FIROTOR-851295 format. One line per field, with one value per residue (C-alpha): x, z negated, y negated; residue number from 1. Coordinates in nm, 3 decimals, always signed. Layout:
N
xx: c(X ...);
zz: c(Z ...);
yy: c(Y ...);
num: c(NUM ...);
% end
This chain:
147
xx: c(+1.580 +1.459 +1.338 +1.108 +0.959 +0.879 +0.683 +0.312 +0.070 -0.008 +0.361 +0.412 +0.115 +0.258 +0.598 +0.431 +0.236 +0.550 +0.735 +0.448 +0.432 +0.807 +0.797 +0.509 +0.703 +1.002 +0.781 +0.600 +0.934 +1.025 +0.685 +0.731 +1.082 +0.956 +0.684 +0.937 +1.175 +0.894 +0.807 +1.171 +1.205 +0.902 +1.040 +1.383 +1.228 +1.032 +1.332 +1.584 +1.356 +1.245 +1.605 +1.702 +1.407 +1.502 +1.867 +1.862 +1.874 +1.724 +1.832 +1.479 +1.522 +1.761 +1.501 +1.234 +1.463 +1.540 +1.168 +1.118 +1.410 +1.258 +0.927 +1.100 +1.275 +0.950 +0.776 +1.039 +0.968 +0.590 +0.628 +0.844 +0.596 +0.315 +0.520 +0.588 +0.223 +0.142 +0.400 +0.246 -0.104 +0.016 +0.185 -0.137 -0.345 -0.102 +0.003 +0.362 +0.501 +0.584 +0.874 +1.072 +1.122 +1.172 +1.186 +1.171 +0.875 +0.976 +0.787 +0.465 +0.538 +0.249 +0.007 +0.068 +0.052 +0.357 +0.610 +0.455 +0.105 +0.240 +0.413 +0.090 -0.118 -0.308 -0.073 +0.235 +0.094 -0.103 +0.203 +0.457 +0.223 +0.128 +0.497 +0.560 +0.263 +0.379 +0.732 +0.606 +0.401 +0.703 +0.919 +0.673 +0.638 +1.016 +1.051 +0.784 +0.966 +1.296 +1.146);
zz: c(+1.303 +1.404 +1.049 +1.064 +1.390 +1.228 +0.943 +0.939 +0.952 +0.582 +0.488 +0.701 +0.531 +0.190 +0.284 +0.417 +0.093 -0.113 +0.087 +0.045 -0.331 -0.363 -0.156 -0.360 -0.676 -0.554 -0.483 -0.816 -0.998 -0.835 -0.926 -1.287 -1.297 -1.167 -1.434 -1.704 -1.584 -1.589 -1.945 -2.052 -1.892 -2.087 -2.413 -2.348 -2.256 -2.581 -2.789 -2.625 -2.600 -2.963 -3.078 -2.870 -2.995 -3.352 -3.307 -3.049 -3.154 -2.878 -2.588 -2.488 -2.115 -2.098 -2.264 -2.019 -1.723 -1.879 -1.910 -1.541 -1.449 -1.648 -1.471 -1.131 -1.226 -1.354 -1.033 -0.831 -1.014 -0.980 -0.610 -0.551 -0.745 -0.518 -0.207 -0.330 -0.425 -0.062 +0.057 -0.178 -0.044 +0.316 +0.252 +0.097 +0.391 +0.642 +0.788 +0.670 +0.775 +0.463 +0.627 +0.669 +0.294 +0.379 +0.075 +0.286 +0.133 +0.284 +0.602 +0.403 +0.318 +0.537 +0.348 +0.000 -0.145 -0.088 -0.367 -0.482 -0.498 -0.710 -0.934 -1.006 -1.036 -1.359 -1.529 -1.490 -1.506 -1.822 -2.000 -1.895 -1.916 -2.266 -2.349 -2.216 -2.411 -2.735 -2.671 -2.606 -2.927 -3.122 -2.954 -3.038 -3.395 -3.425 -3.290 -3.532 -3.826 -3.735 -3.699);
yy: c(+3.112 +3.458 +3.516 +3.214 +3.336 +3.672 +3.512 +3.572 +3.279 +3.331 +3.320 +3.004 +2.838 +2.929 +2.781 +2.465 +2.425 +2.488 +2.221 +1.977 +2.039 +1.992 +1.673 +1.533 +1.621 +1.420 +1.120 +1.155 +1.156 +0.825 +0.678 +0.790 +0.644 +0.307 +0.304 +0.389 +0.119 -0.136 -0.036 -0.063 -0.407 -0.530 -0.392 -0.537 -0.874 -0.893 -0.789 -1.019 -1.320 -1.283 -1.261 -1.565 -1.771 -1.687 -1.777 -2.056 -2.416 -2.627 -2.401 -2.316 -2.376 -2.080 -1.856 -1.972 -1.887 -1.549 -1.476 -1.557 -1.329 -1.041 -1.110 -1.082 -0.758 -0.610 -0.720 -0.535 -0.209 -0.247 -0.333 -0.024 +0.189 +0.070 +0.150 +0.503 +0.551 +0.470 +0.722 +0.981 +0.907 +0.936 +1.271 +1.404 +1.277 +1.427 +1.091 +1.141 +1.481 +1.681 +1.860 +1.537 +1.481 +1.114 +0.887 +0.571 +0.389 +0.054 +0.136 +0.088 -0.277 -0.388 -0.163 -0.308 -0.658 -0.876 -0.936 -1.266 -1.115 -0.831 -1.086 -1.270 -0.952 -0.894 -0.647 -0.863 -1.214 -1.142 -1.005 -1.268 -1.568 -1.452 -1.424 -1.776 -1.916 -1.752 -1.870 -2.226 -2.226 -2.105 -2.369 -2.648 -2.525 -2.513 -2.867 -2.984 -2.830 -2.993 -3.343);
num: c(1 2 3 4 5 6 7 8 9 10 11 12 13 14 15 16 17 18 19 20 21 22 23 24 25 26 27 28 29 30 31 32 33 34 35 36 37 38 39 40 41 42 43 44 45 46 47 48 49 50 51 52 53 54 55 56 57 58 59 60 61 62 63 64 65 66 67 68 69 70 71 72 73 74 75 76 77 78 79 80 81 82 83 84 85 86 87 88 89 90 91 92 93 94 95 96 97 98 99 100 101 102 103 104 105 106 107 108 109 110 111 112 113 114 115 116 117 118 119 120 121 122 123 124 125 126 127 128 129 130 131 132 133 134 135 136 137 138 139 140 141 142 143 144 145 146 147);
% end
């Protein structure tokens, strides 16, 4: 403790900046991980749903439910990413103290869109509604071929 008291103002400022940079790095890593998870969910959804459409024989309701479940999982990752982006912004603006290293982004729930709004946001709704439309066209074409 005595060592910290002996630090000059310049050295204290350097340590504060180093702490802030490290803290922002931690938050940025979480944001990157959420983005990567969202990307992986989309890839897995396309792969699994395509395989199930190709191999299913009249079990299309299950595939529709699976698509909705992937949509919900993807929404969760995007929602978390938005919370952590808010935490990042608040650390930069000095609202969140950078010496706390708190990773509790849930306290910013009131500052971002709610879960349902995130679910119907452009990035997610466009992808999953397109997937459902393509799946429906394939289902109708398949039913037409079997008749």
